[in-house]
FIMIVEX-755215 format. One line per 8 residues: number of its first residue (from 1); their letters; for each residue x, y, z negated of N, C-alpha, C. Coordinates in nm, 2 decimals. Atoms other than C-alpha are relative to their C-alpha. Example, Ala and Ser with C-alpha at 12.3 -4.5 7.8 and 13.67 -1.06 7.14 Angstrom:
residues 2
1) as) 0.09:-0.12:0.00:1.23:-0.45:-0.78:0.09:0.12:0.00 | -0.09:-0.11:0.00:1.37:-0.11:-0.71:-0.08:0.11:-0.08
end
This chain:
residues 260
1) mneeniys) -0.07:-0.04:0.15:1.13:17.89:4.61:-0.10:-0.06:-0.07 | 0.05:0.04:0.10:1.03:17.78:4.30:-0.11:0.11:-0.05 | 0.11:-0.07:0.01:0.69:17.93:4.21:0.00:0.09:-0.14 | -0.04:-0.07:0.11:0.83:18.02:3.87:0.06:0.11:0.02 | -0.10:-0.09:-0.06:1.08:18.22:4.04:-0.05:0.13:0.07 | 0.08:-0.12:-0.09:0.85:18.42:4.26:-0.06:0.07:-0.09 | 0.11:-0.06:0.09:0.62:18.49:3.98:0.11:0.08:-0.09 | -0.11:-0.08:0.08:0.94:18.65:3.78:0.01:0.12:0.07
9) emleipvn) -0.07:-0.09:-0.05:1.07:18.84:4.06:-0.12:0.11:0.02 | 0.13:-0.09:0.00:0.67:19.01:4.11:0.02:0.07:-0.12 | 0.02:-0.06:0.14:0.69:19.09:3.75:0.12:0.09:-0.04 | -0.12:-0.07:0.04:1.05:19.22:3.76:0.03:-0.05:-0.15 | -0.07:0.05:0.11:1.16:19.01:3.49:0.10:-0.07:0.00 | -0.10:0.08:-0.03:1.49:18.93:3.44:0.04:-0.14:-0.05 | -0.01:0.17:0.04:1.60:18.59:3.47:0.18:-0.02:-0.03 | -0.14:0.05:0.01:1.91:18.44:3.29:0.00:-0.12:-0.02
17) tynitytt) -0.04:0.14:0.00:2.07:18.14:3.34:0.11:-0.04:-0.11 | -0.06:0.07:0.13:2.23:17.89:3.08:0.06:-0.11:0.04 | -0.05:0.13:0.01:2.49:17.61:3.12:-0.03:-0.10:-0.10 | -0.02:0.10:0.11:2.45:17.34:2.86:0.09:-0.09:0.01 | -0.07:0.13:-0.01:2.70:17.10:2.81:0.02:-0.09:-0.13 | 0.04:0.09:0.12:2.66:16.80:2.60:0.15:-0.08:0.03 | -0.11:0.07:0.00:2.95:16.66:2.48:0.05:-0.13:-0.10 | -0.02:0.15:0.07:3.02:16.30:2.32:0.12:-0.01:-0.07
25) pakrkrkk) -0.12:0.03:0.06:3.23:16.23:2.08:0.07:-0.10:-0.01 | -0.07:0.12:-0.04:3.53:15.99:2.12:-0.01:-0.08:-0.11 | -0.01:0.13:0.08:3.50:15.65:2.00:0.13:-0.03:-0.02 | -0.13:0.04:0.08:3.76:15.56:1.75:0.02:-0.15:0.04 | -0.04:0.12:-0.04:3.93:15.28:1.85:0.03:-0.07:-0.14 | 0.01:0.07:0.16:3.90:15.01:1.55:0.15:-0.08:0.02 | -0.12:0.06:0.03:4.24:14.89:1.46:-0.03:-0.18:-0.03 | 0.01:0.16:0.02:4.28:14.50:1.50:0.04:-0.02:-0.13
33) kdapkenv) -0.04:0.04:0.10:4.28:14.36:1.18:0.09:-0.12:0.01 | -0.09:0.11:-0.04:4.58:14.17:1.12:-0.06:-0.13:-0.08 | 0.04:0.10:0.03:4.50:13.82:1.08:0.04:-0.04:-0.15 | -0.07:0.04:0.14:4.54:13.65:0.72:0.10:-0.08:0.00 | -0.12:0.08:0.03:4.84:13.52:0.63:0.00:-0.13:0.00 | 0.01:0.15:0.03:4.69:13.19:0.58:0.00:-0.05:0.13 | 0.01:0.07:-0.13:4.60:13.16:0.98:0.11:0.05:0.05 | -0.12:0.00:-0.06:4.94:13.28:1.07:0.04:-0.10:0.06
41) kelaieka) -0.07:0.12:-0.02:5.08:12.95:1.10:-0.06:-0.10:0.11 | 0.06:0.07:-0.10:4.80:12.79:1.28:-0.02:0.09:0.13 | -0.02:-0.11:-0.10:4.79:13.10:1.54:0.10:-0.03:0.07 | -0.09:0.04:-0.02:5.13:13.03:1.58:0.03:-0.13:0.11 | -0.02:0.15:-0.09:5.12:12.67:1.67:-0.11:-0.01:0.11 | 0.08:-0.02:-0.12:4.82:12.72:1.90:0.07:0.07:0.10 | -0.08:-0.06:-0.10:5.03:12.97:2.09:0.09:-0.07:0.06 | -0.11:0.08:-0.05:5.32:12.74:2.10:-0.07:-0.09:0.12
49) nrefeeqn) 0.07:0.12:-0.08:5.09:12.46:2.24:-0.04:0.04:0.13 | 0.05:-0.05:-0.13:4.97:12.68:2.51:0.12:0.03:0.09 | -0.10:-0.01:-0.11:5.28:12.77:2.65:0.04:-0.12:0.05 | -0.04:0.17:-0.05:5.40:12.40:2.66:-0.08:-0.03:0.10 | 0.05:0.04:-0.09:5.13:12.33:2.83:-0.03:0.07:0.14 | -0.05:-0.10:-0.17:5.15:12.62:3.14:0.13:-0.04:0.00 | -0.11:0.03:-0.06:5.49:12.53:3.14:-0.01:-0.16:0.07 | 0.01:0.15:-0.02:5.38:12.16:3.19:0.11:-0.09:-0.04
57) lsvpaees) -0.13:0.06:0.06:5.67:12.03:3.00:-0.02:-0.15:-0.05 | 0.03:0.09:-0.01:5.65:11.70:2.98:0.11:-0.05:-0.15 | -0.07:0.01:0.14:5.79:11.68:2.56:-0.12:-0.11:-0.08 | 0.10:0.10:0.11:5.66:11.41:2.32:-0.04:0.09:-0.11 | 0.05:-0.05:0.07:5.43:11.51:2.09:0.07:0.04:-0.15 | -0.13:-0.04:0.15:5.69:11.50:1.78:0.06:0.09:0.01 | -0.14:-0.06:0.01:5.91:11.69:1.92:-0.06:0.17:0.04 | 0.07:-0.15:0.00:5.67:11.99:2.04:-0.04:0.03:-0.13
65) avaadeav) 0.06:-0.08:0.14:5.50:12.00:1.68:0.16:0.02:-0.08 | -0.13:-0.05:0.09:5.88:12.01:1.54:0.00:0.15:0.06 | -0.04:-0.14:-0.03:5.94:12.28:1.77:-0.10:0.14:-0.02 | 0.15:-0.10:0.03:5.60:12.45:1.69:0.06:0.08:-0.14 | -0.02:-0.05:0.16:5.71:12.44:1.32:0.09:0.09:-0.01 | -0.09:-0.13:0.02:6.04:12.61:1.39:-0.02:0.13:0.06 | 0.06:-0.12:-0.03:5.85:12.86:1.60:-0.06:0.09:-0.13 | 0.08:-0.09:0.12:5.63:12.95:1.30:0.11:0.03:-0.11
73) aeevpqae) -0.07:-0.05:0.11:5.89:12.95:1.06:0.08:0.11:0.05 | -0.10:-0.14:-0.05:6.11:13.21:1.25:-0.10:0.12:0.01 | 0.09:-0.14:0.03:5.77:13.44:1.29:-0.02:0.02:-0.12 | 0.05:-0.06:0.13:5.66:13.40:0.96:0.13:0.00:-0.09 | -0.09:-0.05:0.13:5.85:13.57:0.70:-0.02:-0.09:-0.12 | -0.03:0.08:0.10:5.96:13.35:0.42:0.03:0.08:-0.13 | -0.03:-0.09:0.12:5.93:13.47:0.07:0.14:-0.04:-0.07 | -0.12:0.00:0.07:6.26:13.51:-0.09:-0.03:-0.10:-0.16
81) epvaqskp) -0.01:0.08:0.15:6.32:13.24:-0.41:0.06:0.07:-0.07 | -0.10:-0.06:0.08:6.40:13.40:-0.71:0.11:-0.06:-0.05 | -0.10:0.06:0.04:6.71:13.36:-0.81:0.03:-0.02:-0.18 | 0.00:0.03:0.11:6.78:13.18:-1.16:0.10:0.09:-0.04 | -0.09:-0.06:0.07:6.97:13.44:-1.38:0.07:-0.10:-0.09 | -0.07:0.08:0.10:7.22:13.28:-1.58:0.02:0.05:-0.10 | -0.05:-0.07:0.12:7.25:13.37:-1.94:0.13:0.03:-0.06 | -0.18:0.00:0.04:7.59:13.51:-2.08:0.01:-0.07:-0.12
89) krkfkvsv) -0.04:0.11:0.12:7.72:13.28:-2.30:0.06:0.11:-0.10 | -0.05:-0.09:0.12:7.81:13.43:-2.65:0.13:-0.07:-0.02 | -0.16:0.05:0.02:8.19:13.45:-2.71:-0.01:-0.01:-0.18 | 0.00:0.04:0.14:8.25:13.32:-3.06:0.13:0.06:-0.08 | -0.08:-0.12:0.06:8.41:13.57:-3.26:0.04:-0.06:-0.17 | -0.01:0.02:0.16:8.57:13.50:-3.64:0.01:0.13:-0.06 | 0.02:-0.08:0.07:8.45:13.69:-3.88:0.07:-0.02:-0.14 | -0.08:0.01:0.08:8.65:13.81:-4.14:-0.06:-0.05:-0.16
97) igvqlaav) 0.05:0.05:0.11:8.39:13.80:-4.41:-0.02:-0.13:-0.02 | -0.01:0.13:0.02:8.33:13.43:-4.34:0.13:-0.07:-0.02 | -0.14:0.04:0.01:8.70:13.38:-4.32:0.01:-0.01:-0.19 | -0.02:-0.03:0.18:8.68:13.52:-4.73:-0.07:-0.08:-0.04 | 0.11:0.09:0.07:8.39:13.32:-4.84:0.05:-0.14:0.02 | -0.08:0.14:-0.04:8.56:13.01:-4.69:0.11:-0.03:-0.12 | -0.12:0.02:0.06:8.88:13.07:-4.86:-0.07:0.00:-0.18 | 0.01:-0.01:0.14:8.69:13.16:-5.21:-0.07:-0.15:-0.04
105) vlllgviv) 0.07:0.13:0.00:8.47:12.81:-5.16:0.09:-0.10:-0.04 | -0.13:0.10:-0.03:8.80:12.62:-5.12:0.07:0.03:-0.12 | -0.06:-0.04:0.15:8.94:12.81:-5.43:-0.05:-0.07:-0.10 | 0.09:0.03:0.13:8.65:12.71:-5.66:0.00:-0.15:0.00 | -0.01:0.15:0.00:8.65:12.34:-5.50:0.13:-0.03:-0.07 | -0.16:0.04:0.06:9.05:12.33:-5.61:-0.01:0.00:-0.12 | -0.01:0.01:0.15:8.96:12.45:-5.95:-0.08:-0.11:-0.06 | 0.12:0.09:0.06:8.65:12.21:-6.03:0.08:-0.14:0.02
113) fsnlfmeq) -0.10:0.12:-0.02:8.89:11.94:-5.87:0.09:-0.03:-0.13 | -0.15:0.01:0.07:9.18:12.01:-6.09:-0.07:0.00:-0.13 | 0.05:0.01:0.11:8.96:12.06:-6.41:-0.06:-0.15:-0.06 | 0.05:0.14:0.02:8.81:11.70:-6.35:0.07:-0.06:-0.01 | -0.04:0.09:-0.01:9.05:11.52:-6.27:0.20:0.03:-0.07 | -0.17:-0.07:0.04:9.42:11.72:-6.36:-0.02:0.08:-0.11 | -0.03:-0.13:0.15:9.36:11.90:-6.72:0.08:0.04:0.01 | -0.16:-0.01:0.06:9.71:11.91:-6.78:0.04:0.13:0.15
121) sgiavffn) -0.06:-0.07:-0.12:9.76:12.10:-6.40:0.03:0.14:-0.03 | -0.01:-0.11:-0.01:9.88:12.43:-6.36:-0.13:0.11:0.01 | 0.11:-0.12:-0.06:9.58:12.61:-6.21:-0.10:-0.03:-0.12 | 0.15:0.01:0.12:9.33:12.44:-6.50:0.06:0.09:-0.11 | -0.06:-0.04:0.15:9.55:12.56:-6.80:0.01:0.17:0.06 | 0.01:-0.14:-0.04:9.57:12.90:-6.62:-0.13:0.07:0.03 | 0.14:-0.05:0.00:9.19:12.95:-6.56:-0.07:-0.02:-0.14 | 0.05:0.01:0.14:9.12:12.80:-6.91:0.03:0.11:-0.10
129) sifapqte) -0.03:-0.09:0.07:9.32:13.03:-7.07:-0.03:0.16:0.01 | 0.07:-0.14:-0.03:9.15:13.33:-6.89:-0.12:0.00:-0.05 | 0.14:-0.02:0.04:8.78:13.24:-6.94:-0.03:-0.05:-0.15 | 0.04:0.05:0.14:8.84:13.05:-7.27:-0.04:0.11:-0.11 | 0.07:-0.09:0.11:8.67:13.24:-7.58:0.16:0.02:-0.05 | -0.10:-0.04:0.07:8.96:13.44:-7.72:-0.03:0.04:-0.16 | -0.01:0.03:0.13:9.01:13.38:-8.10:0.12:0.13:-0.03 | -0.08:-0.07:0.07:9.16:13.68:-8.30:0.09:-0.09:-0.08
137) qadnrayn) -0.12:0.06:0.08:9.49:13.58:-8.48:-0.02:0.08:-0.12 | 0.03:-0.06:0.13:9.49:13.65:-8.82:0.17:0.08:-0.02 | -0.14:-0.07:0.06:9.78:13.92:-8.95:0.05:-0.07:-0.10 | -0.06:0.09:0.12:9.98:13.69:-9.17:0.15:0.11:-0.03 | -0.13:-0.07:0.01:10.27:13.97:-9.20:0.01:0.04:-0.18 | -0.02:-0.01:0.14:10.42:14.00:-9.55:0.02:0.16:-0.04 | -0.03:-0.16:0.05:10.42:14.37:-9.74:0.14:0.06:0.05 | -0.11:-0.11:-0.03:10.76:14.43:-9.68:0.05:0.01:0.14
145) sftpalpt) 0.02:-0.04:-0.16:10.68:14.42:-9.29:-0.05:0.14:0.05 | 0.07:-0.12:-0.01:10.52:14.74:-9.34:0.12:0.15:-0.06 | -0.09:-0.11:0.06:10.68:15.11:-9.43:-0.16:0.09:-0.01 | 0.13:-0.08:0.05:10.37:15.27:-9.61:0.06:0.14:-0.05 | -0.02:-0.14:0.08:10.34:15.65:-9.67:-0.07:0.04:-0.11 | 0.05:-0.04:0.11:10.26:15.85:-9.94:-0.15:0.07:0.01 | 0.14:-0.03:-0.04:9.87:15.90:-9.98:-0.03:0.16:0.00 | 0.02:-0.17:0.00:9.91:16.31:-10.01:0.15:0.05:0.01
153) dgdvtlad) -0.12:-0.12:-0.02:10.14:16.60:-9.98:0.04:0.02:-0.09 | -0.06:-0.03:0.10:10.20:16.64:-10.31:0.10:-0.09:-0.08 | -0.09:0.05:0.03:10.46:16.52:-10.55:-0.07:-0.13:-0.07 | 0.05:0.12:0.07:10.38:16.14:-10.68:0.12:-0.07:-0.12 | -0.06:0.10:0.12:10.48:15.95:-11.00:-0.03:-0.13:0.02 | 0.00:0.17:-0.03:10.56:15.57:-11.02:0.04:-0.04:-0.11 | 0.00:0.07:0.12:10.53:15.37:-11.33:-0.06:-0.14:-0.02 | 0.02:0.13:-0.01:10.53:15.01:-11.32:-0.09:-0.07:0.10
161) gvmsfavk) 0.09:0.03:-0.08:10.40:14.97:-11.00:-0.13:0.11:0.07 | 0.05:-0.06:-0.05:10.16:15.22:-10.99:0.02:0.16:0.01 | -0.08:-0.11:-0.03:10.17:15.54:-10.84:-0.13:0.10:-0.05 | 0.08:-0.11:0.06:10.00:15.87:-10.98:-0.01:0.13:0.05 | -0.03:-0.13:-0.03:9.93:16.19:-10.86:-0.14:0.08:-0.04 | 0.13:-0.05:0.03:9.69:16.48:-10.91:0.01:0.14:0.11 | -0.04:-0.11:-0.09:9.68:16.71:-10.61:-0.13:0.01:0.06 | 0.15:-0.05:-0.11:9.36:16.89:-10.45:0.03:-0.02:0.14
169) gsvyspcd) -0.05:0.02:-0.19:9.34:16.78:-10.07:-0.05:-0.12:0.02 | 0.01:0.11:-0.05:9.28:16.48:-9.86:0.09:-0.09:-0.03 | -0.09:0.10:0.04:9.38:16.15:-9.96:0.01:-0.08:0.11 | -0.03:0.07:-0.12:9.53:15.92:-9.69:0.02:-0.14:-0.01 | -0.02:0.16:0.05:9.56:15.53:-9.67:0.16:0.02:0.08 | -0.13:0.01:-0.02:9.94:15.44:-9.67:0.03:-0.06:0.14 | -0.03:0.06:-0.08:9.88:15.22:-9.39:-0.11:-0.04:0.07 | 0.16:0.03:-0.06:9.64:15.12:-9.10:-0.04:-0.12:-0.03
177) geitsltq) 0.08:0.12:0.04:9.38:14.87:-9.22:-0.15:0.03:0.00 | 0.15:-0.03:0.01:9.04:14.82:-9.30:-0.09:-0.01:-0.13 | 0.04:-0.05:0.15:8.82:14.92:-9.60:-0.08:-0.11:0.00 | 0.05:0.11:0.04:8.72:14.57:-9.75:-0.10:-0.02:-0.11 | 0.09:-0.05:0.10:8.57:14.71:-10.05:-0.01:0.17:-0.04 | 0.02:-0.15:0.03:8.43:15.06:-10.15:-0.14:-0.01:-0.12 | 0.10:0.00:0.11:8.26:15.11:-10.50:0.03:0.11:-0.06 | 0.00:-0.14:0.06:8.16:15.42:-10.68:-0.04:-0.03:-0.16
185) gedgkyvf) -0.03:0.04:0.14:8.22:15.41:-11.07:-0.10:0.10:-0.08 | 0.10:-0.10:0.10:8.00:15.57:-11.35:0.06:0.13:0.00 | -0.03:-0.20:-0.04:8.20:15.90:-11.29:-0.01:0.03:0.09 | 0.05:-0.05:-0.10:8.07:15.91:-10.98:0.14:0.01:0.09 | -0.12:-0.03:-0.08:8.45:15.88:-10.83:-0.01:-0.18:0.07 | -0.02:0.09:-0.08:8.54:15.61:-10.55:0.11:-0.06:-0.02 | -0.12:0.12:-0.01:8.76:15.29:-10.54:0.00:-0.08:0.16 | -0.02:0.06:-0.14:8.90:15.21:-10.22:0.08:-0.15:0.01
193) eithstkf) -0.08:0.08:-0.05:9.03:14.86:-10.12:0.03:-0.01:0.15 | -0.05:0.02:-0.13:9.23:14.85:-9.79:0.09:-0.09:0.02 | -0.09:0.13:-0.03:9.35:14.51:-9.65:0.10:0.02:0.16 | -0.12:-0.04:-0.10:9.66:14.58:-9.41:0.03:-0.14:0.06 | 0.00:0.11:-0.05:9.70:14.20:-9.36:-0.02:-0.10:-0.11 | 0.05:0.07:0.09:9.64:13.87:-9.52:0.09:-0.01:-0.13 | -0.13:-0.04:0.14:9.95:13.93:-9.78:0.02:0.09:-0.03 | -0.04:-0.16:0.06:9.92:14.28:-9.82:-0.15:0.09:0.01
201) ktvikgvd) 0.10:-0.11:0.04:9.64:14.55:-9.95:0.05:0.10:-0.10 | 0.01:-0.15:0.10:9.60:14.89:-10.13:-0.11:-0.02:-0.06 | 0.09:-0.05:0.07:9.38:15.00:-10.39:0.01:0.12:-0.05 | -0.02:-0.18:0.04:9.33:15.38:-10.45:-0.15:0.02:-0.08 | 0.11:-0.01:0.10:9.11:15.48:-10.75:0.01:0.15:-0.02 | 0.02:-0.14:0.05:8.97:15.80:-10.85:-0.01:0.11:0.12 | 0.03:-0.09:-0.09:8.88:15.96:-10.52:-0.15:0.08:0.00 | 0.14:-0.05:0.02:8.57:16.23:-10.56:-0.07:-0.05:0.12
209) yayqelgs) 0.07:0.02:-0.13:8.46:16.21:-10.17:0.08:-0.09:0.11 | -0.10:0.10:-0.10:8.48:15.93:-9.92:-0.07:0.03:0.11 | 0.04:-0.03:-0.16:8.49:16.02:-9.56:-0.04:-0.13:0.04 | 0.00:0.12:-0.07:8.49:15.64:-9.43:-0.11:-0.08:-0.11 | 0.11:0.06:0.07:8.24:15.37:-9.52:0.06:-0.14:-0.01 | -0.05:0.14:0.03:8.27:14.98:-9.61:0.02:-0.06:0.17 | 0.00:0.06:-0.14:8.40:14.82:-9.29:0.08:0.07:0.14 | -0.06:-0.07:-0.10:8.54:15.10:-9.14:0.18:-0.01:0.02
217) tvygnipl) -0.14:0.02:-0.02:8.91:15.09:-8.98:0.05:0.13:-0.01 | -0.08:-0.10:0.03:9.15:15.34:-9.13:0.13:0.00:0.05 | -0.12:-0.05:-0.04:9.46:15.50:-9.02:0.10:0.09:-0.09 | -0.04:-0.08:0.10:9.74:15.67:-9.18:0.02:0.16:0.01 | -0.03:-0.10:-0.04:9.73:15.96:-9.03:-0.16:0.10:0.00 | 0.13:-0.06:0.01:9.33:16.02:-9.07:-0.05:-0.03:-0.15 | 0.08:0.01:0.13:9.19:16.10:-9.43:-0.11:-0.12:-0.03 | 0.07:0.08:0.03:8.98:15.86:-9.60:-0.09:0.04:-0.11
225) gyslgeni) 0.08:-0.08:0.11:8.84:16.09:-9.90:0.08:0.12:-0.02 | -0.02:-0.14:0.03:8.88:16.40:-10.06:0.03:-0.01:-0.16 | -0.02:0.01:0.16:9.01:16.45:-10.44:0.02:0.19:-0.03 | 0.01:-0.12:0.02:8.94:16.77:-10.62:0.11:0.02:-0.13 | -0.13:-0.05:0.08:9.28:16.75:-10.82:0.00:-0.08:-0.12 | -0.03:0.10:0.11:9.22:16.49:-11.10:0.09:-0.10:0.05 | -0.09:0.12:0.00:9.44:16.20:-11.14:-0.07:-0.10:0.08 | 0.01:0.14:-0.07:9.46:15.94:-10.89:0.08:-0.10:0.00
233) elcfyged) -0.10:0.11:0.05:9.60:15.61:-10.90:0.01:-0.10:0.13 | -0.02:0.09:-0.14:9.74:15.37:-10.61:0.10:-0.13:-0.05 | -0.12:0.08:-0.01:9.90:15.05:-10.61:0.01:-0.11:0.08 | 0.01:0.09:-0.10:9.98:14.76:-10.39:0.00:-0.13:-0.08 | 0.01:0.15:0.03:9.90:14.37:-10.41:0.06:-0.08:0.12 | -0.07:0.10:-0.12:10.09:14.09:-10.23:-0.09:-0.13:0.04 | 0.06:0.12:-0.03:10.02:13.77:-10.11:-0.08:-0.10:-0.11 | 0.03:0.08:0.09:9.95:13.58:-10.43:-0.13:0.09:-0.08
241) gqmitsyt) 0.10:-0.11:0.07:9.71:13.89:-10.56:0.07:0.04:-0.10 | -0.07:-0.11:0.11:9.96:14.02:-10.80:0.03:0.11:0.05 | -0.01:-0.15:-0.07:10.05:14.37:-10.78:0.13:0.00:0.00 | -0.14:0.01:-0.06:10.38:14.45:-10.62:0.07:0.13:-0.08 | -0.02:-0.10:0.07:10.60:14.66:-10.87:0.14:0.02:0.04 | -0.16:-0.01:-0.04:10.96:14.62:-10.68:0.00:0.11:0.14 | 0.01:-0.11:-0.11:10.94:14.94:-10.48:0.04:0.13:-0.08 | -0.02:-0.17:0.03:11.04:15.33:-10.51:-0.07:0.06:0.09
249) vdnetdtv) 0.03:-0.10:-0.14:10.92:15.65:-10.33:0.05:0.08:-0.03 | -0.07:-0.08:-0.02:11.06:15.90:-10.19:-0.05:0.14:0.05 | 0.08:-0.09:-0.05:10.90:16.24:-10.23:0.09:0.11:0.09 | -0.05:-0.09:-0.10:11.12:16.43:-9.97:-0.06:-0.07:0.09 | 0.04:0.09:-0.15:11.05:16.18:-9.68:-0.15:-0.06:-0.02 | 0.15:0.03:0.02:10.68:16.08:-9.85:0.00:-0.14:0.06 | -0.03:0.16:-0.06:10.79:15.70:-9.77:0.01:-0.07:-0.15 | -0.01:0.08:0.12:10.77:15.41:-10.00:0.14:-0.08:0.07
257) iwev) -0.10:0.08:-0.04:11.08:15.20:-10.00:0.03:-0.13:-0.12 | 0.02:0.12:0.06:11.07:14.85:-10.08:0.15:-0.06:-0.06 | -0.08:0.01:0.05:11.33:14.68:-10.30:0.03:-0.14:0.05 | -0.03:0.11:-0.05:11.53:14.38:-10.21:0.03:-0.09:-0.08
end
């Protein structure tokens, strides 16, 4: 027996035994690294050559190389070539605005051509009449073409072509016209000259207050002044500047009646 055990039994020392088990970590299997893609073709060619040599095939070198290339082509995945995408064709659309612009340009061209080479054409005359500066036509009506009204609501007396009235109130123009002269006398009263046409005008004297001014357009229903009730005179003048005397007045209808 072992001396250490004998000595332990003599001293009555309890003896304990232990089993120690050592475990070694399992070795990790290294994964085989994939061959670089660049060497795949060479490896496939070498593999094909070895197979042909083992089989002792009497194949020409050119045919074996072609076969090896075909085998490599089968084993090596080929990258898909990108498919060229065709651009969609633009559809030609007719624009309404474009058609309208073309029509306007064509019309302008016709107008310019007609004005340059056909001055008497219908289009040229039409557009010239529209765009030509408008000139006012003179009013050449004679006095007997008008129907004058009395200048006031009161009674009017007539003597040798001069109307007289003494009514307090508004004074009106006998016809529509334009004030071509407006003066004020030393007595403070106004004298109106109203032109109705190139051949007819009215002169009113003795108006106390003037509502209108020189150059104003007056109407038969709008007062041109005011009278305080003193005497006011009115007379008409014709084409030659002579006072018109061949007429009468109707106080009931407040109108002037021309004598034929």
